[in-house]
C-alpha positions as CSV (number, residue, x, y, z in Angstrom):
1,M,25.4,-26.8,-2.8
2,I,23.7,-23.8,-4.4
3,I,25.3,-20.9,-2.6
4,N,26.1,-18.9,-5.8
5,M,22.4,-17.9,-6.1
6,K,20.9,-14.7,-4.8
7,V,18.2,-14.4,-2.2
8,A,15.8,-11.6,-2.8
9,G,13.8,-10.1,0.1
10,L,10.8,-7.8,0.3
11,G,9.5,-6.5,3.6
12,Q,10.1,-4.4,6.7
13,C,13.2,-2.6,7.8
14,S,13.6,-0.6,11.0
15,L,15.9,1.3,13.3
16,D,15.8,-0.4,16.7
17,H,16.8,1.3,20.0
18,L,17.4,-1.5,22.5
19,F,18.0,-1.2,26.2
20,I,18.4,-3.7,29.0
21,I,16.5,-3.3,32.3
22,D,16.3,-5.4,35.4
23,S,12.6,-4.8,35.8
24,F,9.8,-2.6,34.5
25,P,9.4,0.6,36.5
26,A,6.2,1.8,38.0
27,P,4.4,4.7,36.3
28,D,5.8,8.2,37.1
29,T,9.2,6.9,38.2
30,K,12.6,6.8,36.6
31,K,14.7,3.8,35.6
32,E,18.4,3.6,34.8
33,V,19.1,1.2,31.9
34,L,21.9,-1.3,32.1
35,G,22.9,-1.3,28.4
36,W,21.8,0.5,25.3
37,T,22.4,0.0,21.6
38,I,21.0,1.2,18.2
39,S,20.8,-1.4,15.5
40,G,19.2,-2.0,12.1
41,G,16.2,-4.3,12.3
42,G,13.1,-5.6,10.6
43,P,12.3,-9.3,9.8
44,V,13.3,-9.6,6.2
45,A,16.2,-7.1,6.4
46,T,17.8,-9.0,9.4
47,A,17.3,-12.4,7.7
48,L,19.2,-11.1,4.7
49,V,21.9,-9.7,6.9
50,S,22.3,-13.2,8.4
51,L,22.5,-14.8,5.0
52,S,25.0,-12.2,3.7
53,R,27.3,-13.0,6.6
54,L,27.1,-16.7,5.5
55,G,28.3,-15.7,2.0
56,I,25.0,-15.5,0.2
57,D,24.4,-12.7,-2.3
58,C,21.2,-10.8,-1.3
59,S,19.0,-7.9,-2.5
60,F,16.4,-6.1,-0.4
61,C,13.3,-4.2,-1.3
62,G,11.5,-1.9,1.2
63,I,10.9,1.7,2.1
64,T,12.4,4.2,4.5
65,G,11.5,7.9,5.1
66,D,13.9,10.7,4.3
67,D,14.7,11.2,8.0
68,E,17.8,10.4,10.0
69,A,16.5,7.0,10.9
70,G,16.1,6.2,7.2
71,K,19.7,7.0,6.5
72,K,20.9,4.7,9.3
73,I,18.6,1.9,8.2
74,S,19.9,2.1,4.6
75,E,23.5,2.1,5.7
76,S,22.9,-0.8,8.1
77,I,21.8,-2.9,5.2
78,R,24.2,-1.6,2.5
79,S,27.2,-2.0,4.8
80,E,26.5,-5.8,4.9
81,G,27.1,-6.1,1.2
82,I,23.4,-6.3,0.3
83,D,22.0,-4.8,-2.9
84,I,19.6,-2.0,-1.8
85,K,18.5,-0.5,-5.1
86,G,15.0,-1.7,-4.3
87,L,15.0,0.2,-1.0
88,L,13.1,3.4,-1.8
89,T,13.2,6.6,0.2
90,R,9.8,8.3,0.5
91,P,10.1,12.1,0.7
92,R,8.7,14.0,3.7
93,S,8.2,10.7,5.5
94,D,9.2,9.0,8.8
95,S,10.9,5.6,8.8
96,Q,9.9,2.7,10.9
97,V,11.4,2.8,14.4
98,A,11.2,0.6,17.5
99,F,12.1,0.9,21.2
100,I,12.8,-2.5,22.7
101,A,13.0,-3.1,26.4
102,V,15.0,-6.3,27.2
103,E,14.7,-8.1,30.5
104,K,18.1,-8.8,32.1
105,G,18.6,-12.5,32.7
106,S,15.8,-13.9,30.5
107,G,16.4,-12.0,27.3
108,R,12.7,-11.6,26.9
109,R,11.7,-8.3,25.4
110,T,8.8,-5.8,25.0
111,I,8.7,-4.0,21.7
112,F,7.2,-0.5,21.1
113,W,7.2,0.3,17.5
114,K,5.9,2.8,15.0
115,R,5.2,1.9,11.4
116,P,6.6,4.1,8.6
117,S,4.4,7.1,7.7
118,A,4.6,6.6,3.9
119,G,2.7,4.1,1.9
120,P,4.0,0.6,1.1
121,L,5.9,-0.4,-2.0
122,K,3.6,-1.0,-5.0
123,P,4.3,-3.8,-7.6
124,H,5.4,-1.3,-10.3
125,E,8.1,0.0,-7.9
126,L,9.9,-3.3,-7.6
127,P,13.1,-3.6,-9.6
128,D,12.7,-5.3,-13.0
129,D,15.6,-7.6,-12.2
130,L,14.4,-8.5,-8.6
131,L,14.3,-12.2,-9.4
132,D,17.2,-12.4,-11.8
133,N,19.6,-15.1,-10.7
134,A,17.5,-15.6,-7.6
135,G,17.5,-18.9,-5.8
136,F,14.9,-17.8,-3.2
137,L,12.4,-15.1,-2.4
138,L,11.6,-14.1,1.2
139,V,8.6,-12.0,2.0
140,D,6.9,-11.0,5.3
141,G,3.5,-10.0,3.9
142,L,3.4,-6.5,5.4
143,M,3.3,-4.9,1.9
144,A,0.6,-7.3,0.8
145,E,0.1,-6.2,-2.8
146,A,3.8,-6.1,-3.7
147,S,4.4,-9.4,-1.8
148,M,1.6,-11.2,-3.7
149,Y,2.9,-9.8,-7.0
150,A,6.5,-10.9,-6.3
151,A,5.4,-14.3,-5.0
152,Q,3.4,-14.9,-8.2
153,K,6.3,-13.9,-10.4
154,A,8.6,-16.2,-8.4
155,K,6.3,-19.1,-8.9
156,E,6.2,-18.5,-12.7
157,K,10.0,-18.7,-12.6
158,N,10.0,-21.8,-10.3
159,I,11.8,-19.8,-7.6
160,P,10.9,-21.0,-4.1
161,V,9.3,-18.5,-1.8
162,M,9.3,-18.3,2.0
163,L,6.8,-16.4,4.0
164,D,7.9,-15.0,7.4
165,A,4.5,-15.1,9.0
166,G,4.7,-12.8,12.1
167,R,1.0,-12.0,12.4
168,V,-2.3,-13.0,10.6
169,R,-2.7,-9.8,8.6
170,E,-5.1,-9.1,5.8
171,G,-4.1,-11.2,2.8
172,M,-1.6,-13.3,4.8
173,I,-3.4,-16.6,4.3
174,E,-3.7,-16.0,0.5
175,L,0.0,-15.2,0.4
176,A,0.8,-18.3,2.4
177,Q,-0.9,-20.4,-0.3
178,L,1.5,-19.1,-2.9
179,C,4.6,-20.0,-0.8
180,D,6.7,-23.1,-0.8
181,Y,7.7,-22.6,2.9
182,V,5.8,-20.9,5.7
183,V,7.7,-20.2,8.9
184,G,5.4,-18.6,11.4
185,S,5.8,-17.2,14.9
186,E,3.9,-18.5,17.9
187,E,1.9,-15.3,17.7
188,F,0.9,-16.1,14.1
189,A,0.0,-19.7,15.1
190,R,-2.2,-18.5,18.0
191,E,-4.0,-16.1,15.8
192,F,-4.4,-18.7,13.1
193,V,-6.4,-20.9,15.5
194,T,-10.1,-20.6,14.6
195,T,-11.5,-22.4,17.6
196,P,-11.1,-21.1,21.2
197,G,-9.4,-23.1,23.8
198,S,-5.8,-24.1,24.8
199,F,-3.0,-23.6,22.2
200,D,-1.9,-26.9,20.7
201,P,1.0,-26.3,18.3
202,E,0.7,-29.8,16.8
203,K,-3.0,-29.2,15.9
204,V,-2.1,-25.8,14.4
205,I,0.8,-27.2,12.3
206,L,-1.6,-29.9,10.9
207,N,-4.0,-27.1,10.0
208,M,-1.2,-25.2,8.3
209,K,-0.8,-28.2,5.9
210,S,-3.8,-26.6,4.1
211,F,-1.5,-23.9,2.7
212,G,0.0,-26.5,0.4
213,A,3.6,-25.6,1.2
214,K,6.4,-28.1,1.0
215,A,7.0,-27.4,4.7
216,A,5.5,-25.3,7.4
217,T,7.2,-24.4,10.7
218,I,6.1,-22.7,13.9
219,T,8.8,-21.2,16.1
220,L,8.2,-21.5,19.8
221,G,11.0,-19.6,21.4
222,S,12.7,-21.6,24.2
223,K,10.5,-24.5,23.3
224,G,12.1,-24.9,19.9
225,S,10.0,-25.4,16.8
226,I,7.5,-27.7,15.2
227,T,7.4,-28.5,11.5
228,I,5.2,-30.4,9.1
229,S,6.7,-31.6,5.8
230,G,4.8,-34.1,3.7
231,G,2.9,-36.2,6.2
232,E,5.5,-36.0,8.9
233,V,5.4,-33.7,11.9
234,F,8.6,-33.3,13.9
235,H,9.9,-31.1,16.8
236,I,13.4,-29.6,17.1
237,P,14.3,-28.5,20.6
238,A,16.0,-25.1,21.2
239,F,19.7,-25.0,21.7
240,K,20.9,-23.8,25.1
241,V,23.0,-20.7,25.2
242,D,23.6,-17.8,27.6
243,V,20.7,-15.5,26.5
244,V,21.1,-11.7,26.6
245,D,18.5,-10.7,24.1
246,T,16.0,-12.7,21.9
247,T,15.3,-9.7,19.5
248,G,15.8,-10.9,15.9
249,A,16.1,-14.6,16.8
250,G,13.1,-15.4,14.5
251,D,14.6,-13.4,11.7
252,V,17.9,-15.1,11.9
253,F,16.0,-18.5,12.1
254,H,14.5,-17.6,8.7
255,G,18.0,-16.8,7.3
256,G,19.4,-20.1,8.6
257,Y,16.4,-22.0,7.2
258,I,16.9,-20.6,3.7
259,Y,20.6,-21.2,3.9
260,G,20.0,-24.9,4.7
261,L,17.6,-25.2,1.8
262,L,20.1,-23.6,-0.6
263,Q,22.6,-26.2,0.5
264,G,20.2,-29.0,-0.4
265,W,20.0,-30.3,3.1
266,N,16.9,-32.3,4.2
267,I,14.3,-30.5,6.1
268,K,15.3,-31.8,9.6
269,E,18.9,-30.8,9.0
270,T,17.7,-27.4,7.8
271,V,15.5,-26.7,10.8
272,R,18.1,-27.9,13.2
273,F,20.7,-25.5,11.6
274,A,18.3,-22.6,11.7
275,S,17.6,-23.3,15.4
276,A,21.3,-23.3,16.3
277,F,21.9,-20.2,14.2
278,A,19.1,-18.3,15.9
279,A,20.2,-19.5,19.4
280,L,23.7,-18.1,19.0
281,K,22.3,-14.7,17.9
282,C,20.8,-14.3,21.4
283,R,24.2,-14.0,23.1
284,K,24.3,-10.2,22.4
285,L,22.1,-7.2,22.6
286,G,20.4,-6.3,19.3
287,G,19.1,-8.3,16.3
288,R,22.3,-8.5,14.4
289,A,25.4,-8.1,16.7
290,G,25.3,-11.7,17.8
291,I,24.8,-13.3,14.4
292,P,27.4,-16.2,14.4
293,D,29.6,-17.4,11.7
294,L,29.3,-20.8,10.1
295,S,32.0,-22.4,12.3
296,E,30.3,-21.3,15.5
297,V,27.0,-22.9,14.4
298,E,28.7,-26.1,13.4
299,E,30.5,-26.3,16.8
300,L,27.2,-25.8,18.7
301,M,25.5,-28.5,16.6
302,E,28.3,-31.0,17.3
């Protein structure tokens, strides 16, 4: 068990406005929402929140603007006990925000988002002690130059790196080749396919072996996930829960995955834990409100 080590994260943070609707309205009509909440979001930020709630020390690097959203984003991370000295505020800039419509009953959502107006972090802006006492580095690749720099530094220190691969962006494949673990969304997997035709997750995961990672995983929502580790490919089904909102499920999955690896569990145990952890998150509206504690995850897994 290696839970006394820090997890460092570098990537997006957002302020999410989430609302539940029973159906999408036609143009030029009004629609009453069934529930509304405002929550901190962003893939890496939410993954670190999930880890912090499991007792892991975390530090986060990213950017906000100097607007009201930026203040709320910073507080949403700081209040979880996460070190945010690497979270920089850009003057005269807007923070990343999202408006997320969640379908009642299924928990499926449609995301409308706006990226921050300021430029991304540069390598020289990262804290000098970013990787001190770190047992893991998590990146999402959105700030490509800083992510590559941090991943290279982690490799020099033999610190494992995970890539949260949400989309195939510029430099993402090169970054993946520096990472020990690549956990991609179905959207990433579909974009990674170079030949047209039907989507076959098993073929895609075999192609992802080319990254050279110790393990690569594709999350498939209600269909679970598929992983390749060494020469073995295995599927972990999704756990059944009463779904309210799937926002942040992938982010919490990443947090659970890193937690399992820090505990020294084998890859199948790790992915199964991550799946249960992410499933339980879906019981509440917002990316963080439903993050479960360890006993809840263990109960579901039993």
